[in-house]
N, C-alpha and C positions, 0 to 999 in steps of 0.2 A: 473255323480253323485258325489257330493262333500259334505264332512262332515262339519257341522257347530257346534257351541257350544250349550250347554244346551240339549244334546242328540237329536239333529236334524240334518237332512241332506238336501242338496239342490238338487232337481231333476227337470231338465228342468226349472231352474229359480225359482221354488217354494220351500219354506222352509217347510218341513214336519217333524214332530216329529217322533222319532224312535218308540215310543209307538203306534202312529197311523199307522205306516207302518206295525208293527207286527200284529195289529188287522186286517188290510186290507188283509195281506198275509193269515192269518188264515181263514178268511172268504172266500177267493178265492179258498182255497184247501179243504174246508169242505166237498165238494161233493165227494172227493176221499176217497174211503174206506180204512180202515187200512189194510185190506187183500190185496188190490192192491199195497199199499206201501210196504208191506212185500214181495210181489211177485217180485217187482223190485229189491230187494236185492239178490234174490236167485241165479242168474247167478254169481254174485260176491262172494257169500258165497261158491259156488261150486269151484271157483278159489282158495279160501282159503284152501280148502281140498287138492288141487293139490300142493299149496305152502307147506302145512304141510307135505305132502308125500315127496316133494323134500328135505325138511330139514331132514326128517328121513333118506332118502336114502344116504344123504351126511353127516350125523352126524353133522349138523350145529345147532347152538343155536340162539334163538331169544328172546329178551326181549322187551316188549311193555309197556311204561309208560303212564298211563292215569291220567293227572293232570288237575287242573282248579278249578273254584269256585264251591261251593256247589250248587246242582241242575242244573249243567250245562250239564248233559246228559252223564256222564261217564259210569255209571252202565248200562244204556240201550244200549249204544254202545258196551260195553263188551259182553253183552248177545247176540247181533246180530253177533258179530265177531265169537263167539265160538259156536253158535247154532248147526251147523252141523259138527263141527270138531270131530276128533277122540279123545275121552276123555283120552286115554292112552298117548297122546302126547302133552297135554297142561295142564297148571294149572293157576288158578286165585288166586292171593295173595292179600289179604286185611288185613293188620296188624293193631292191636289195639295199644293203647299207650304202650310204653316200660315197661317191668317189671323192678323190682329193679335190678335184675341181668343184664339185657340188658343195663341199665343205666351206669353200670360200664365197659361195653365192648366198643371196637372200634365201632364208630357210624355205619359203614356199615355192621357190622357183622350180625345183625339180618336180613338184606336183602340178603346177600351173601348166607346164608344157604338155601334160596329158589331159587337160580339161576338154570337155565335149564341145564339138561344133554344133551348130543348129540342127535339131532333129536327132541328136545322139544321146545315149546313156553311157556314162562311165561308172564302173563299179570298182571301188578301191578296196582291195584285200589288204587291209591296214592302210592308214593314211597319215596325214600330218599329226594325228593323235599318237603316233609312235613316240613322239617327244614327251607326251604327257604320261605315257605308260612305260613301255619297255626301256626307252632311253633313260628315263629318270630313275627307274628301279635299279638298273644295272650300271648307272653312272656313265652312260655313253655320251652324255651331254653335261655341260657345266650347270651349276645351280642358277647362274645368271641366264643361260640359254633357256632353261626350263621356265624360270619366272617370266622372262620376256614373252615366251610362247603363251603361258597361261594368262598373262595380262593383255595380250593382243589378239588372240584367236577369235574372240566374239566379234570384234570389229572387222576382222578379215571375213568372217562368214556372213556378217550383216551386209558387207559390201557385195558379196557374191549374190545373196538373195535379192538385194535391191536392184541388181543388174538383170534379174529375171531367171537366174539359175535355180532350179528346184533341187534342194539339198535334203537328203534323207540320211539320218545318222542312227545306225543300229549298233547296240552294244550287246554282245552275246554273253550270258551269265550261266555258269555251270557250277555245281558243287565241287568241293575239294575231292571227295571220294569218287565222283564220276570222272573227274579229270584224271585222277590216278588210274582208274580202270581203263580209260581210253589210252593213256600212255602205255599201259601194260600190253594192250592189244597191238599197239604200234611196234613194241619191242619184239613180239613173237610172230607177227604177220609179215611175211616177206613182201607183200604188196603194199604195206603201210610203213615199212621201216624208213623209207625216204622222208617221211613227214617228221621224224623225230630228230630234233636239233639239240645242240648243247644248251640253248636257252630253255627248251622244253624240260630238259633234265633238271634244271634248277627251279622250275616254276613252282613245284610243290613246296620246297623249302622257303621260297620267297612269297608264299601265298599271302601272308598278312601285309607284306609291303605292297603287293598289287592291289589288295583290297583298300588300303589307305589311299593309294594313288587314284584308284577308281572313284572313291568318294569325293576327293577334291576335284577331280576332272568333271564329274557330273555336276557338282555344286557350282563350279565356276564357269562351265562352258554350256550348260543347258540354257537356252534362251527362247523367246517367243518366235524369233525368225528362224532359228536353227535348233529345234528341240531334239533331245535324245529319246529314243525308244529302246528300253531294255528288254531283251528277249530271253526268257528262261528256257534253256536249251537242253535240259536233261532228256526230254523226249525230242530227238532230232527231227522226226517227221512233223510234229506239231510246231516246232520252232520254224521249220521251213515254210509250212502253210501260213502261219501267222505273219511271218516276215513278208511273204508275197502280199498278204492283205494290207499290211502297212504301206507298202509301195503303191498298191492300187488305190488306196484311199487318199493318197497325196495329190492325185490329179483328177479333175473332173473331165474324163476323156469321153469321146464319142462312142456310141454303140455299146455302152455298158450293159451287161447281162443282169437285169434286176432280179432274176430268179435265184441268183447266188447269195449266199450269206457272207456279207463283208464285215460283220461285227467281229471285233477282235476279242479273243479269250483273255479276260483280265488276269487269269492265272499264268498266262504266258507272256503277254505284252504289258509292260509297266511303263508309264511315262517317266521321264527323267526326274521330274519333280516328285512323283510318288516314291521312286526308289530312294531319293534323298530323305524323304520323310521316314521310310522304313528303316534306313540306316541310322538316322538320328534317334529313332525309338530304341534301336538295339543298343546304342551307346548309353542312352539314358537308363535302360533297364539292366544291362549286364556289364557296362563299362567297356565293351568291345564289340566289334562287328562280327556277325555270325558267318558271313561269307561274301 
């Protein structure tokens, strides 16, 4: 299978648009009930409880960052990760725009106050990488603030990991057409309308800006001590399952169920370095990023 330009891929010599591939995939899995999909997650969610207990017993700290485009599936994945966890030992942090006081503080200060204590997991629904993505694209920060962040974040994260914090960085990637479809559902579904923000409404027209910013972010902030994992999230269920596997594979915890398959699907989970290679190849071949 080989990617082509204009959001298309070549499969067995035939050029198929990504949009058509998504429609075919959704049709093929439509007979699988939501209950069956959720059931598939449960053995791995049970492993997350073991991981959580291991962290508690060893007073270890874990931070998981959930980044990516709007409507890429971050929130749904966070809910599946935490569904059966002990509420006393994890927190979900989703910060709004900085207050006037926070704007005068060291940039990382508002995040550090939410960092985990020993035996705790903190999940950031968007993190300090807001500065590398949304803030930069929409000019919510100055160019100097952006450059200072890009030049300093690897050192900041290296300090965190040297102090024993387990840092997991997930970037959720979705196609432009699928993002548009999810936005449309949010517009028409009264239970989802609260998710649609003014920023969301501009995400499609700023698609290329976000892609360019994503490329530089991955290229400059992927490191050995704090690597990125890119999650292809057209299939929300698979993205959730594979994200849980990434988290479980980060820690050698006690009582691991060896009967489970922890191997990550290479079509869903892509290392930050591999994603950079893919994007570099797109630029070389077509002169632009595909998505």
